[in-house]
A tleap script that builds the chain and sets N, CA, C and O, in Angstrom:
source leaprc.protein.ff14SB
mol = sequence {
  NMET ALA ALA GLU ARG ARG ALA LYS GLN LEU
  LYS ARG ALA HIE LYS GLN TYR ASN THR ARG
  ARG ASP ASP SER ASP GLY PHE TYR LYS THR
  GLU ARG TRP ARG LYS PHE ARG ALA VAL TYR
  ILE LYS ARG HIE PRO LEU CYS CYS GLU CYS
  GLU ALA ALA GLY ARG VAL THR ALA ALA VAL
  ILE VAL ASP HIE ILE LYS PRO TYR LYS THR
  HIE PRO GLU LEU GLY LEU ALA TRP ASP ASN
  VAL ARG ALA LEU CYS ARG PRO CYS HIE ASN
  ARG ILE GLY ALA LYS VAL GLY LEU THR GLY
  CALA
}
set mol.1.N position { 19.284 108.726 -79.694 }
set mol.1.CA position { 18.415 108.396 -80.800 }
set mol.1.C position { 17.940 106.948 -80.692 }
set mol.1.O position { 16.738 106.688 -80.740 }
set mol.2.N position { 18.861 106.016 -80.549 }
set mol.2.CA position { 18.499 104.604 -80.421 }
set mol.2.C position { 17.730 104.376 -79.127 }
set mol.2.O position { 16.793 103.578 -79.095 }
set mol.3.N position { 18.115 105.065 -78.069 }
set mol.3.CA position { 17.438 104.921 -76.779 }
set mol.3.C position { 15.990 105.402 -76.878 }
set mol.3.O position { 15.091 104.798 -76.292 }
set mol.4.N position { 15.769 106.480 -77.614 }
set mol.4.CA position { 14.407 106.995 -77.801 }
set mol.4.C position { 13.547 105.999 -78.578 }
set mol.4.O position { 12.394 105.752 -78.223 }
set mol.5.N position { 14.118 105.433 -79.638 }
set mol.5.CA position { 13.382 104.433 -80.433 }
set mol.5.C position { 13.033 103.225 -79.566 }
set mol.5.O position { 11.922 102.698 -79.624 }
set mol.6.N position { 14.009 102.798 -78.760 }
set mol.6.CA position { 13.783 101.638 -77.871 }
set mol.6.C position { 12.688 101.958 -76.848 }
set mol.6.O position { 11.840 101.110 -76.569 }
set mol.7.N position { 12.698 103.151 -76.297 }
set mol.7.CA position { 11.685 103.548 -75.318 }
set mol.7.C position { 10.293 103.546 -75.953 }
set mol.7.O position { 9.330 103.083 -75.341 }
set mol.8.N position { 10.190 104.065 -77.183 }
set mol.8.CA position { 8.906 104.077 -77.887 }
set mol.8.C position { 8.430 102.654 -78.190 }
set mol.8.O position { 7.248 102.338 -78.059 }
set mol.9.N position { 9.374 101.807 -78.597 }
set mol.9.CA position { 9.046 100.415 -78.889 }
set mol.9.C position { 8.543 99.711 -77.630 }
set mol.9.O position { 7.555 98.978 -77.683 }
set mol.10.N position { 9.213 99.927 -76.506 }
set mol.10.CA position { 8.785 99.317 -75.246 }
set mol.10.C position { 7.411 99.821 -74.822 }
set mol.10.O position { 6.583 99.043 -74.346 }
set mol.11.N position { 7.169 101.097 -74.988 }
set mol.11.CA position { 5.870 101.675 -74.634 }
set mol.11.C position { 4.754 101.012 -75.449 }
set mol.11.O position { 3.706 100.661 -74.907 }
set mol.12.N position { 4.990 100.843 -76.761 }
set mol.12.CA position { 3.995 100.175 -77.612 }
set mol.12.C position { 3.789 98.723 -77.175 }
set mol.12.O position { 2.656 98.246 -77.108 }
set mol.13.N position { 4.872 98.033 -76.882 }
set mol.13.CA position { 4.781 96.628 -76.469 }
set mol.13.C position { 4.000 96.494 -75.168 }
set mol.13.O position { 3.163 95.601 -75.034 }
set mol.14.N position { 4.269 97.381 -74.205 }
set mol.14.CA position { 3.548 97.335 -72.928 }
set mol.14.C position { 2.061 97.631 -73.128 }
set mol.14.O position { 1.207 96.998 -72.506 }
set mol.15.N position { 1.762 98.583 -73.987 }
set mol.15.CA position { 0.374 98.943 -74.261 }
set mol.15.C position { -0.367 97.756 -74.883 }
set mol.15.O position { -1.494 97.448 -74.497 }
set mol.16.N position { 0.274 97.097 -75.845 }
set mol.16.CA position { -0.337 95.932 -76.480 }
set mol.16.C position { -0.540 94.807 -75.467 }
set mol.16.O position { -1.588 94.163 -75.451 }
set mol.17.N position { 0.462 94.574 -74.627 }
set mol.17.CA position { 0.366 93.522 -73.612 }
set mol.17.C position { -0.794 93.804 -72.661 }
set mol.17.O position { -1.580 92.909 -72.349 }
set mol.18.N position { -0.898 95.047 -72.205 }
set mol.18.CA position { -1.938 95.396 -71.245 }
set mol.18.C position { -3.337 95.264 -71.822 }
set mol.18.O position { -4.278 94.992 -71.076 }
set mol.19.N position { -3.505 95.448 -73.128 }
set mol.19.CA position { -4.832 95.282 -73.730 }
set mol.19.C position { -5.220 93.810 -73.796 }
set mol.19.O position { -6.405 93.493 -73.899 }
set mol.20.N position { -4.250 92.910 -73.740 }
set mol.20.CA position { -4.526 91.471 -73.793 }
set mol.20.C position { -4.658 90.830 -72.416 }
set mol.20.O position { -5.021 89.658 -72.322 }
set mol.21.N position { -4.374 91.570 -71.348 }
set mol.21.CA position { -4.440 90.999 -69.998 }
set mol.21.C position { -5.866 90.624 -69.648 }
set mol.21.O position { -6.816 91.288 -70.062 }
set mol.22.N position { -6.005 89.569 -68.893 }
set mol.22.CA position { -7.330 89.118 -68.465 }
set mol.22.C position { -7.936 90.069 -67.450 }
set mol.22.O position { -7.226 90.764 -66.722 }
set mol.23.N position { -9.253 90.087 -67.415 }
set mol.23.CA position { -9.957 90.889 -66.421 }
set mol.23.C position { -9.619 90.431 -65.007 }
set mol.23.O position { -9.668 91.223 -64.066 }
set mol.24.N position { -9.275 89.148 -64.856 }
set mol.24.CA position { -8.968 88.619 -63.524 }
set mol.24.C position { -7.741 89.292 -62.917 }
set mol.24.O position { -7.563 89.269 -61.699 }
set mol.25.N position { -6.895 89.892 -63.753 }
set mol.25.CA position { -5.717 90.575 -63.218 }
set mol.25.C position { -6.098 91.762 -62.339 }
set mol.25.O position { -5.289 92.204 -61.523 }
set mol.26.N position { -7.306 92.280 -62.489 }
set mol.26.CA position { -7.773 93.386 -61.662 }
set mol.26.C position { -7.832 93.015 -60.188 }
set mol.26.O position { -7.739 93.886 -59.323 }
set mol.27.N position { -7.983 91.740 -59.899 }
set mol.27.CA position { -8.007 91.258 -58.515 }
set mol.27.C position { -6.768 91.711 -57.757 }
set mol.27.O position { -6.848 92.053 -56.577 }
set mol.28.N position { -5.622 91.713 -58.432 }
set mol.28.CA position { -4.357 92.040 -57.773 }
set mol.28.C position { -4.220 93.527 -57.451 }
set mol.28.O position { -3.260 93.934 -56.797 }
set mol.29.N position { -5.168 94.329 -57.902 }
set mol.29.CA position { -5.162 95.756 -57.585 }
set mol.29.C position { -6.135 96.095 -56.457 }
set mol.29.O position { -6.203 97.243 -56.018 }
set mol.30.N position { -6.886 95.099 -55.988 }
set mol.30.CA position { -7.881 95.366 -54.955 }
set mol.30.C position { -7.222 95.586 -53.598 }
set mol.30.O position { -6.122 95.101 -53.332 }
set mol.31.N position { -7.912 96.316 -52.766 }
set mol.31.CA position { -7.435 96.569 -51.398 }
set mol.31.C position { -7.351 95.265 -50.605 }
set mol.31.O position { -6.420 95.068 -49.825 }
set mol.32.N position { -8.320 94.380 -50.806 }
set mol.32.CA position { -8.302 93.087 -50.080 }
set mol.32.C position { -7.043 92.294 -50.403 }
set mol.32.O position { -6.407 91.743 -49.505 }
set mol.33.N position { -6.676 92.231 -51.696 }
set mol.33.CA position { -5.476 91.481 -52.070 }
set mol.33.C position { -4.225 92.159 -51.521 }
set mol.33.O position { -3.338 91.483 -50.999 }
set mol.34.N position { -4.143 93.473 -51.630 }
set mol.34.CA position { -2.941 94.176 -51.165 }
set mol.34.C position { -2.733 93.966 -49.672 }
set mol.34.O position { -1.603 93.771 -49.223 }
set mol.35.N position { -3.814 94.005 -48.901 }
set mol.35.CA position { -3.693 93.772 -47.451 }
set mol.35.C position { -3.304 92.326 -47.163 }
set mol.35.O position { -2.431 92.058 -46.338 }
set mol.36.N position { -3.962 91.401 -47.851 }
set mol.36.CA position { -3.662 89.974 -47.691 }
set mol.36.C position { -2.199 89.710 -47.999 }
set mol.36.O position { -1.508 89.037 -47.235 }
set mol.37.N position { -1.727 90.243 -49.123 }
set mol.37.CA position { -0.349 90.052 -49.553 }
set mol.37.C position { 0.639 90.614 -48.528 }
set mol.37.O position { 1.639 89.972 -48.207 }
set mol.38.N position { 0.355 91.809 -48.020 }
set mol.38.CA position { 1.245 92.447 -47.049 }
set mol.38.C position { 1.371 91.605 -45.785 }
set mol.38.O position { 2.474 91.422 -45.269 }
set mol.39.N position { 0.261 91.096 -45.288 }
set mol.39.CA position { 0.290 90.260 -44.084 }
set mol.39.C position { 1.019 88.956 -44.368 }
set mol.39.O position { 1.813 88.496 -43.547 }
set mol.40.N position { 0.756 88.355 -45.528 }
set mol.40.CA position { 1.395 87.081 -45.864 }
set mol.40.C position { 2.911 87.232 -45.956 }
set mol.40.O position { 3.653 86.423 -45.400 }
set mol.41.N position { 3.366 88.260 -46.654 }
set mol.41.CA position { 4.816 88.496 -46.796 }
set mol.41.C position { 5.455 88.766 -45.431 }
set mol.41.O position { 6.578 88.337 -45.167 }
set mol.42.N position { 4.741 89.470 -44.583 }
set mol.42.CA position { 5.274 89.758 -43.251 }
set mol.42.C position { 5.448 88.464 -42.444 }
set mol.42.O position { 6.424 88.307 -41.710 }
set mol.43.N position { 4.504 87.558 -42.587 }
set mol.43.CA position { 4.571 86.283 -41.857 }
set mol.43.C position { 5.473 85.261 -42.535 }
set mol.43.O position { 5.970 84.340 -41.886 }
set mol.44.N position { 5.685 85.416 -43.823 }
set mol.44.CA position { 6.522 84.482 -44.610 }
set mol.44.C position { 7.518 85.292 -45.433 }
set mol.44.O position { 7.358 85.412 -46.648 }
set mol.45.N position { 8.537 85.848 -44.793 }
set mol.45.CA position { 9.446 86.767 -45.493 }
set mol.45.C position { 10.452 86.101 -46.429 }
set mol.45.O position { 11.111 86.786 -47.211 }
set mol.46.N position { 10.577 84.776 -46.359 }
set mol.46.CA position { 11.577 84.091 -47.190 }
set mol.46.C position { 10.911 83.268 -48.288 }
set mol.46.O position { 9.811 82.741 -48.119 }
set mol.47.N position { 11.602 83.174 -49.407 }
set mol.47.CA position { 11.139 82.352 -50.529 }
set mol.47.C position { 11.107 80.888 -50.092 }
set mol.47.O position { 12.123 80.351 -49.650 }
set mol.48.N position { 9.961 80.249 -50.212 }
set mol.48.CA position { 9.834 78.859 -49.766 }
set mol.48.C position { 10.651 77.903 -50.637 }
set mol.48.O position { 11.144 76.895 -50.132 }
set mol.49.N position { 10.805 78.191 -51.918 }
set mol.49.CA position { 11.603 77.333 -52.799 }
set mol.49.C position { 13.091 77.414 -52.451 }
set mol.49.O position { 13.776 76.393 -52.378 }
set mol.50.N position { 13.578 78.624 -52.239 }
set mol.50.CA position { 14.983 78.805 -51.868 }
set mol.50.C position { 15.257 78.183 -50.505 }
set mol.50.O position { 16.282 77.532 -50.300 }
set mol.51.N position { 14.335 78.391 -49.587 }
set mol.51.CA position { 14.482 77.845 -48.241 }
set mol.51.C position { 14.589 76.324 -48.291 }
set mol.51.O position { 15.407 75.738 -47.582 }
set mol.52.N position { 13.775 75.686 -49.117 }
set mol.52.CA position { 13.810 74.229 -49.266 }
set mol.52.C position { 15.143 73.757 -49.836 }
set mol.52.O position { 15.566 72.628 -49.585 }
set mol.53.N position { 15.803 74.625 -50.604 }
set mol.53.CA position { 17.098 74.288 -51.209 }
set mol.53.C position { 18.273 74.735 -50.335 }
set mol.53.O position { 19.430 74.610 -50.735 }
set mol.54.N position { 17.972 75.255 -49.139 }
set mol.54.CA position { 19.040 75.663 -48.229 }
set mol.54.C position { 19.560 77.073 -48.453 }
set mol.54.O position { 20.614 77.435 -47.930 }
set mol.55.N position { 18.829 77.875 -49.229 }
set mol.55.CA position { 19.235 79.252 -49.472 }
set mol.55.C position { 18.322 80.200 -48.704 }
set mol.55.O position { 17.176 79.866 -48.402 }
set mol.56.N position { 18.835 81.371 -48.395 }
set mol.56.CA position { 18.034 82.395 -47.726 }
set mol.56.C position { 17.850 83.548 -48.708 }
set mol.56.O position { 18.789 84.280 -49.021 }
set mol.57.N position { 16.612 83.688 -49.185 }
set mol.57.CA position { 16.293 84.727 -50.160 }
set mol.57.C position { 14.975 85.376 -49.753 }
set mol.57.O position { 14.010 84.691 -49.414 }
set mol.58.N position { 14.949 86.691 -49.791 }
set mol.58.CA position { 13.721 87.408 -49.448 }
set mol.58.C position { 12.630 87.123 -50.477 }
set mol.58.O position { 12.885 87.093 -51.681 }
set mol.59.N position { 11.423 86.917 -49.987 }
set mol.59.CA position { 10.268 86.735 -50.866 }
set mol.59.C position { 9.748 88.104 -51.276 }
set mol.59.O position { 9.695 89.025 -50.462 }
set mol.60.N position { 9.372 88.230 -52.515 }
set mol.60.CA position { 8.794 89.488 -53.007 }
set mol.60.C position { 7.443 89.262 -53.689 }
set mol.60.O position { 6.743 90.220 -54.019 }
set mol.61.N position { 7.083 88.005 -53.895 }
set mol.61.CA position { 5.838 87.676 -54.600 }
set mol.61.C position { 5.046 86.679 -53.771 }
set mol.61.O position { 5.601 85.722 -53.231 }
set mol.62.N position { 3.743 86.913 -53.676 }
set mol.62.CA position { 2.839 85.928 -53.103 }
set mol.62.C position { 2.174 85.252 -54.299 }
set mol.62.O position { 1.394 85.869 -55.025 }
set mol.63.N position { 2.493 83.988 -54.488 }
set mol.63.CA position { 2.081 83.237 -55.672 }
set mol.63.C position { 0.931 82.295 -55.343 }
set mol.63.O position { 0.949 81.614 -54.318 }
set mol.64.N position { -0.063 82.263 -56.215 }
set mol.64.CA position { -1.149 81.298 -56.052 }
set mol.64.C position { -0.678 79.936 -56.564 }
set mol.64.O position { -0.153 79.833 -57.672 }
set mol.65.N position { -0.863 78.909 -55.766 }
set mol.65.CA position { -0.499 77.549 -56.165 }
set mol.65.C position { -1.466 77.086 -57.261 }
set mol.65.O position { -1.044 76.647 -58.331 }
set mol.66.N position { -2.760 77.192 -56.977 }
set mol.66.CA position { -3.774 76.991 -58.018 }
set mol.66.C position { -4.083 78.391 -58.535 }
set mol.66.O position { -4.521 79.240 -57.759 }
set mol.67.N position { -3.870 78.655 -59.811 }
set mol.67.CA position { -3.986 80.014 -60.348 }
set mol.67.C position { -5.328 80.681 -60.065 }
set mol.67.O position { -6.384 80.050 -60.119 }
set mol.68.N position { -5.257 81.952 -59.768 }
set mol.68.CA position { -6.467 82.726 -59.495 }
set mol.68.C position { -7.406 82.716 -60.702 }
set mol.68.O position { -8.626 82.698 -60.538 }
set mol.69.N position { -6.849 82.728 -61.899 }
set mol.69.CA position { -7.673 82.766 -63.117 }
set mol.69.C position { -8.606 81.566 -63.220 }
set mol.69.O position { -9.718 81.691 -63.733 }
set mol.70.N position { -8.168 80.408 -62.742 }
set mol.70.CA position { -8.984 79.199 -62.830 }
set mol.70.C position { -9.648 78.845 -61.502 }
set mol.70.O position { -10.586 78.048 -61.478 }
set mol.71.N position { -9.177 79.422 -60.399 }
set mol.71.CA position { -9.730 79.135 -59.073 }
set mol.71.C position { -9.909 80.428 -58.279 }
set mol.71.O position { -9.273 80.597 -57.239 }
set mol.72.N position { -10.763 81.346 -58.747 }
set mol.72.CA position { -10.919 82.626 -58.051 }
set mol.72.C position { -11.432 82.478 -56.622 }
set mol.72.O position { -11.199 83.347 -55.782 }
set mol.73.N position { -12.125 81.382 -56.350 }
set mol.73.CA position { -12.626 81.164 -54.990 }
set mol.73.C position { -11.498 80.945 -53.986 }
set mol.73.O position { -11.719 81.039 -52.779 }
set mol.74.N position { -10.280 80.652 -54.479 }
set mol.74.CA position { -9.123 80.446 -53.607 }
set mol.74.C position { -8.195 81.662 -53.579 }
set mol.74.O position { -7.059 81.577 -53.112 }
set mol.75.N position { -8.688 82.783 -54.081 }
set mol.75.CA position { -7.870 83.986 -54.185 }
set mol.75.C position { -7.263 84.458 -52.882 }
set mol.75.O position { -6.138 84.957 -52.868 }
set mol.76.N position { -7.996 84.306 -51.778 }
set mol.76.CA position { -7.507 84.764 -50.477 }
set mol.76.C position { -7.350 83.601 -49.494 }
set mol.76.O position { -7.429 83.793 -48.281 }
set mol.77.N position { -7.132 82.416 -50.015 }
set mol.77.CA position { -6.963 81.228 -49.173 }
set mol.77.C position { -5.492 81.060 -48.800 }
set mol.77.O position { -4.633 80.936 -49.673 }
set mol.78.N position { -5.210 81.058 -47.508 }
set mol.78.CA position { -3.832 80.944 -47.021 }
set mol.78.C position { -3.145 79.675 -47.508 }
set mol.78.O position { -1.939 79.685 -47.758 }
set mol.79.N position { -3.890 78.588 -47.647 }
set mol.79.CA position { -3.266 77.330 -48.061 }
set mol.79.C position { -3.103 77.210 -49.576 }
set mol.79.O position { -2.656 76.175 -50.070 }
set mol.80.N position { -3.461 78.259 -50.313 }
set mol.80.CA position { -3.282 78.241 -51.766 }
set mol.80.C position { -2.236 79.254 -52.235 }
set mol.80.O position { -2.132 79.521 -53.432 }
set mol.81.N position { -1.473 79.809 -51.322 }
set mol.81.CA position { -0.431 80.765 -51.710 }
set mol.81.C position { 0.906 80.370 -51.092 }
set mol.81.O position { 0.972 79.616 -50.121 }
set mol.82.N position { 1.960 80.902 -51.685 }
set mol.82.CA position { 3.314 80.672 -51.182 }
set mol.82.C position { 4.138 81.916 -51.462 }
set mol.82.O position { 3.866 82.658 -52.407 }
set mol.83.N position { 5.138 82.133 -50.639 }
set mol.83.CA position { 6.034 83.275 -50.796 }
set mol.83.C position { 7.202 82.854 -51.674 }
set mol.83.O position { 7.836 81.828 -51.429 }
set mol.84.N position { 7.484 83.656 -52.703 }
set mol.84.CA position { 8.557 83.337 -53.647 }
set mol.84.C position { 9.405 84.563 -53.956 }
set mol.84.O position { 8.936 85.698 -53.870 }
set mol.85.N position { 10.653 84.318 -54.316 }
set mol.85.CA position { 11.489 85.377 -54.876 }
set mol.85.C position { 11.159 85.439 -56.372 }
set mol.85.O position { 10.539 84.519 -56.905 }
set mol.86.N position { 11.560 86.487 -57.034 }
set mol.86.CA position { 11.223 86.647 -58.455 }
set mol.86.C position { 11.804 85.525 -59.333 }
set mol.86.O position { 11.083 85.008 -60.186 }
set mol.87.N position { 13.080 85.127 -59.161 }
set mol.87.CA position { 13.596 84.045 -60.012 }
set mol.87.C position { 12.824 82.731 -59.858 }
set mol.87.O position { 12.568 82.049 -60.850 }
set mol.88.N position { 12.454 82.374 -58.635 }
set mol.88.CA position { 11.688 81.139 -58.436 }
set mol.88.C position { 10.297 81.269 -59.043 }
set mol.88.O position { 9.797 80.325 -59.655 }
set mol.89.N position { 9.679 82.410 -58.879 }
set mol.89.CA position { 8.355 82.640 -59.467 }
set mol.89.C position { 8.415 82.508 -60.986 }
set mol.89.O position { 7.554 81.868 -61.589 }
set mol.90.N position { 9.424 83.107 -61.603 }
set mol.90.CA position { 9.554 83.029 -63.066 }
set mol.90.C position { 9.845 81.600 -63.518 }
set mol.90.O position { 9.324 81.155 -64.540 }
set mol.91.N position { 10.666 80.889 -62.771 }
set mol.91.CA position { 10.989 79.501 -63.121 }
set mol.91.C position { 9.749 78.617 -63.016 }
set mol.91.O position { 9.478 77.819 -63.913 }
set mol.92.N position { 9.002 78.756 -61.932 }
set mol.92.CA position { 7.796 77.950 -61.740 }
set mol.92.C position { 6.752 78.317 -62.783 }
set mol.92.O position { 6.102 77.432 -63.338 }
set mol.93.N position { 6.581 79.600 -63.059 }
set mol.93.CA position { 5.624 80.044 -64.070 }
set mol.93.C position { 5.971 79.535 -65.451 }
set mol.93.O position { 5.084 79.161 -66.218 }
set mol.94.N position { 7.244 79.518 -65.774 }
set mol.94.CA position { 7.677 79.030 -67.085 }
set mol.94.C position { 7.388 77.526 -67.217 }
set mol.94.O position { 7.034 77.047 -68.294 }
set mol.95.N position { 7.544 76.788 -66.104 }
set mol.95.CA position { 7.280 75.349 -66.123 }
set mol.95.C position { 5.833 75.029 -66.432 }
set mol.95.O position { 5.538 74.065 -67.138 }
set mol.96.N position { 4.923 75.846 -65.898 }
set mol.96.CA position { 3.500 75.577 -66.112 }
set mol.96.C position { 2.928 76.418 -67.236 }
set mol.96.O position { 1.716 76.420 -67.454 }
set mol.97.N position { 3.780 77.129 -67.949 }
set mol.97.CA position { 3.357 77.881 -69.127 }
set mol.97.C position { 2.642 79.178 -68.835 }
set mol.97.O position { 1.827 79.627 -69.641 }
set mol.98.N position { 2.930 79.796 -67.691 }
set mol.98.CA position { 2.260 81.042 -67.347 }
set mol.98.C position { 3.072 82.282 -67.643 }
set mol.98.O position { 2.550 83.390 -67.520 }
set mol.99.N position { 4.323 82.142 -68.027 }
set mol.99.CA position { 5.141 83.307 -68.327 }
set mol.99.C position { 5.714 83.188 -69.724 }
set mol.99.O position { 5.660 82.124 -70.342 }
set mol.100.N position { 6.252 84.262 -70.206 }
set mol.100.CA position { 6.896 84.249 -71.504 }
set mol.100.C position { 8.346 83.815 -71.426 }
set mol.100.O position { 9.029 83.729 -72.446 }
set mol.101.N position { 8.824 83.537 -70.209 }
set mol.101.CA position { 10.240 83.172 -70.007 }
set mol.101.C position { 10.544 81.799 -70.529 }
set mol.101.O position { 11.684 81.343 -70.437 }
savepdb mol mol.pdb
quit
């Protein structure tokens, strides 16, 4: 019973969140981005932040250094992206106010 209520609540929250997402988020669904991301992760399999701290962590996110929303012309620029693990991505995003974390 409680699990069902929680599932319904989460579904509503996700629906509301998705209606507020920027149109620029559609870029991340394009074939060009998916191919770019796949090649980048293959060439940079480790999180650059963890690596700098002496840790070995697999990268799962290709992060734009200058955000795509404000610099769409750099969307596929190799020198504007970095490979990150999820915790580093969330930490960096929270610092610059891009996440709810």
